[in-house]
N, C-alpha and C positions, 0 to 999 in steps of 0.2 A: 502492501501500500503504501509507503514512504517514497519507494522507489518509484511509482507512478507518480505524485504528485511533483516527485522533484524534477521530473522528466518534461511533464507539464510545464513548469515555472521555468526550467530552461528554454522551451521553445519559445515559451512567450517573451523573455529575452531577448532571444534572436531574431526574433519576428522585429517588436518594437525597435531594437538596434538598428536592422535593416532601414526600417523605415524613416527613423529619426535622425539619419545618416547627414553630414550639411554637403554629400557630394554632389557638385553639378551633372545633369545628362543631355549628353548631345545624341538627339534624333539618328537612327542611323537613315532615314527618311529624309527629302529635303522639300522644303515647303515656299509657297508667298509668306508674307509676312502677316498676312490675313488667316491666310490656312494654321500658319504657326500660331498665332496668337487663341484660335479655338480648339488649339489639339493641346495644351497644355499648360500647366502655368510656368511662363515664362521667367527665366531670370532678367531683372531688370538695371537696380542701379549699383550691384556689384561691383567693384574692380577687380577684385582676385577673385576665382573659382578654382574649386580642386575635381576634376576629372578624370574617368578611369585612362583616358590615353593623355600619352604627351605629346601627339601631332600638332602641329598647326594649325587650326582649322578658322572657319569663317562662317559665324553663327548670326540668325536672329535673336536680337533680344527685346524685352517690353518695352521697348520705347520710339518715340516719336520726334520728330525734330522741324523746328521752326524756322528759316533764316531771317536775318536781319538784313536792315537794308543795305545796298551796295554802299560804299564808300570806296574814294577816290584818293589816291593817294598823291598829295601836290609838294611834298618835299621837307626839308627841314628849315624850321621857322621858328623866329626867336619871339615867344609871346608874353606881352603886355602883362602887367600886371594888373587885374579884375579882382570884383567881388567876390568870385568864385574859387576857392583855392585848390589845388590841385588834392589830389585823391591817391592811394596806394594800389597799386595793383597786382595781383601773382604769376611767377616767371610763369611762362606758357599759356597762359591766358591774357596778358595784357590786351589785344584788342578784343577780344570778345567782352572781357569786364568794362572796357575802356566804351565800349556801344554801349552796355546796361547805364553806367555811370552816368553820361550824357546823351541820355535818350532823348531828352525835350530838346539838344541841340545840335544845330547843321553842321560844326566843326568838332574834331574830337584832336587832339594832343596827347604824343604816348612816349614816355622815355621808357626807360629797361624796370622800372620800377614804379614810376608815377603815371599818371593820367591828369590831364584838363581839358575842360571844356572851353575851348576858345572862343570869341566874336571877332566875325570878318575884318572888323578896325581892329584885332589887336594883335594881330599875326605880323610879322615882318619879315621878309625871307634876306639872309643875311650873308655874306662871302667871309665864311670863320672856317678854318677848318677842322675845328671841334664839332662844329655841324652837320654832322654825318648819320645820315640811316644806315642801319646795317641789322641784320637779322635778329629779331628778337630773342631774349635767351628763353630756351626749353620753346620756341613757336619757328619752325622753320618757314612756316608762312607770310609770315608780318613783318615790316619793318621798324625798329624803334631806333628812339636816341638815347646815348648813353646818359645817364644820370650827370647833373650839373648845376650849377649854380646861377649860371646866366640862364637859365628858362628856355632852352632851346629845346624843342619837341619835335617829331616827326608827324605831322599836320596832313589828316586825312579831312575831306567833304563827302556828307552824304549825297548819294544822287540817285534818282530815282530811274531802275531800267523796267518797262511795261511789258516787255516781250517774256515768253517761256523761255528761259535758257539750260534746264536741264538742272542735274546736280554738279556740283562743284563750289570750290570758295573762292578761287580766282577765274577772270575772266579772259577771256581770248575774243579773236576777231577770223574770219574765213571767209573766202572769198570761192562760191561753189564754181561749176565748170560755165554755169552759164553768165557770171560775171557780176550773181548779185551776191553783198555785202551782209553777213549776219556774225551775232553773238552766240557764244554757247561758253558754259563756265563747266572748268576741270579743274581735274586734280592740280594743285601750285606744283607739285616736285615733277610734273612733265618736261621735257628739255624742249624747248619752242623756239622759234623765232622773236624778236620784238618789234611789235609798232612804238616807235620814239616820238618824244616832244623834239620839235627843230633844235630850238634854241630854249636855253631858260627864260620863263617869260613871256614866250612865243607860241601860240597856238598854232603854228604849223606842225605838219607831221611828217616823218619820214621813218622810213622799215629796213631795220637792221637784219639782214640776212648771210650774216656771218658765223656766228655762234648761235648752237641751240643751248639754251640754259634754264634752269627752275625760275621761277616767279620772282624770289629775293633777288637773286643776282643777278637777272635779267636788265636792271637798273643800271647795274653798271656798264653794260654794251652799249646806251646810249649816250651821245657826246653832251646830251642836256644833262644828262643822270637822272633822266625820269621817264617811266612809260609814256606813252600818249592812253588819252583819257575818253571813256567813253564818251562824256558829254560833248566833246571837240570832233573825235571820229564818227558819231552820230550825224554830224550835218556836212562830211566830207566824202568824196568818192578816191579811195584809194586802190593803187595799183599792186594788187597781192599776187603772189604765186598763186594757182588756182590750188583749191582744195588744201592748202597748207593754213594750221594755225598760229595766230602769231599772240601774244600775251600783251594785254591792258593792263594799265595800272589801278583797276579796281579789283578790291577782294570784300567777300563778308565772312561771318563766321552762323555755324547753327546751332540754339538753344535746344539741350533735348528735353523731353517730358516725358519721365516714367509712368511705367503704368498707366500707361495713356489709354482712353477712350477706342474701341476699336474702330466707331461710328465715324473717326474724326477726318475725312478726305482728302483736307487742304495740307494736312503734313506732309511730310516726308516720312519715310521709313529707316529706322537703325539696325545696323549690324553690326558686329564686333568681329576684331581677330583675337584668337585666345592663343598667346605662346605658349612655350613650353612649361614656362613658369604658372600657368595659370592667371598672366595678368591679359584683363583686355583693353583692345583698343577701340574706342568707339569711332564710326563713320556713318555718311547719311548713304543710301541703298535704296534702288528703283523698287516699290515696295511688291512688285510680279515676279522679281527676281527668286528662283529657286535655291535654298538654302537649309542647311538642317536647321534644327530650332535646338537653342541651349534651355534645359528644365530642371524646374529645382527637385524634380521627383520622376522615378520612372516611368509613371502614367502618362500615356499620349491617348487621347483618342482621335479615332481616325475619320480624317473629314472626308466628304466622299470622295470617291477614286477607290478605297479599298486596299488603303496601304496598310503596310506591317505594321503590328504595335508590339510594345513591349510591355508587362506585368510582371513584374518581377515581384513586388510585394504580394499582389492577389496572389499569386503563386504560395508564395511561404506560409497565408493566411489560410490556404486552401490545408496544405500540409499541415499546419498546427490543428486543423478540426478534424483532420483524419487521425493524429495521434492522440486525442483527446477523445473522442471517440471510441478509438482502438483500445486506451486506456479504461474506457467505461464497461467497455464488454468482457475483457480480463477479470473487471473487478466484478461484475456479475457473476463468472463463472465461478469464481472464486468462493463468493458466499452460497451458490448453489453447491457444492461439493462437499 
């Protein structure tokens, strides 16, 4: 009798431990984001997870993304003193946080650790070698100025781009085979040619077709030190190499909303790359792309289409019930003998 009771307690412990584990599960099958959201309880805000595999994987997570307004990099300026003092920003999030801090302003100014919201009449372009924009610390997709006492900042101006330009943080310009110019958002780490401002403080545009480079470094290949802006190129007809993408000086940032409403169709979907240490790097992805889902337990509800399902802990519960029933039968037989 004691043996049977101990066996039951042991089985309950095994099942309970299996169910309560904090291990994340990657589905064997691929889904659209909507299917993944309906199929299991997706992992959302976690930055690090433990999975059974140490393979680098791309998965859906429980988050949607909304893009900030586009901002155009104007260059390094001295920002004169004004009522609103600077605010501190986090390394790797300088542009994102400054956009939020200056949400009610048309301009933003960024140093490596500070953000300011300048007015149009408070920025002055200066000829100072210290006034140089460089890649933001821990953010390879943005330009910042090193912290300084002389209030020099990398200054951006918000701009409205009405057309649908796809998914991406940096803006490109391309001319199709019919000779029509259009704009498209891309990953900022692509190596492309540049559309450049012709000279400092001039609206003329030239193209640089010598060096392919990423967005942050492409400014250095322009004689003016600045890429051309959408607000200028939108008014001109450029002679570009057909079907070739060129960088413009416009960027934006996504804001992630975790555990989001499945019916929110105006936002983009969020995927993550899991490295071998379980760290998640989030990025915006096409909602209709097929990817595995990152779930916080192995149960997966099959969406329409008859996909295979894992139900590990249900199997364990069935085993437990079988053991208990078997123990009961043995007990009854012992009492009858």
